[in-house]
N, C-alpha and C positions, 0 to 999 in steps of 0.2 A: 329738649331734643325732639326733632321731628319723628313721629312714630313710624311713618312710612320708611324713613331711612333706617330706623332701628330694625324693622322687619326685613329690610334688604340685607342688612348685616347678618342677622340671625339665619336667614335663608342660606347664605353662603356658608356660614359656620356649620349648619346641618349637613352640608354636602361633603365636608372634609371626611375622607374615609378613615376607618379604624386602621391604625398603623402608620398614619401620616399626620404631619402638622402643617399649619399654614402660618404665615407671618401677618402681623397687623397690616403691613404695607400691601401684601398680596390681596387681602380682603378689601382694603380701601380702593385699590386699583380696580378690582372686579365690580365694585358698586359705582365706579365713576368719580370717586373722590380721592384720586391718586396721592394727593399731598396731605391727607387727613388720617394717618394711621392712629393718631392719638384719639380721634373721634371713635374709631373702632374699639380701642381700649376702654374708653368711657362707656360705650354701649355694652360691652361684655361685662363690665363691672356691675351693671344693673340688670343683667339678663334674667335673673331669677324672678324678677317681677313679672316678666312676660312669658315664661315657660322654662322648659328644661332643654338646654342646648349644650353640645359638647365643647364648651369654651376652653376646656383644658387642652384642646388640640391647637391652640393659638399661642405663639411665642413671638419674641421680638426678632428683628432682622439677623441677629447673631445666634439665634436659637436659645436665648436665655428664657427660662421660665419666670413666672411672676414672683417677685421676691416676697410678697406677703401672702402667698397661697401655698401652704404646706402640703396640701393633698395633690397638687398638680403633678408632681413627679411620680407619685404613687399611681395615679390614674393613667398616666402615659406609659409607665413601665408595664402595667397590667395589660396594655394593648400592644406590647411588643416594641415600644420605642426604646432605643438605646441612647445613652448620654456620653458625651465626650469628657465631661467632668460632672461635678455635683449639680451644676446649675444650667448646663448647656446641652440641648438636644443635638444629636448628630444630624445636622440638616442635610448633609450629602446623602445620607441613607433614607431620611424620612420626610424631606420637604415635599409637600403636595405639588405634583406637576399638573398644572391646570392647562 
């Protein structure tokens, strides 16, 4: 994966304010790769290699948290994020308005 593209993704993720979440698609659109939300997901999966980013603030288009990341819900709740159910963030209240 192109490192310049990775750092574009990470730069956007760093801008997500505490108390908000963004979707993979929002980030893809912001970096000019509108149809590549999966690319964003892959970049976030390896983000720890490149630094410490608030990847827990990124969810899918329905607000679902990552199924294999047990700490994500805890980190979001600590920042004041509310959930509609066990796995879905309340996007109406918390989606980042860019």
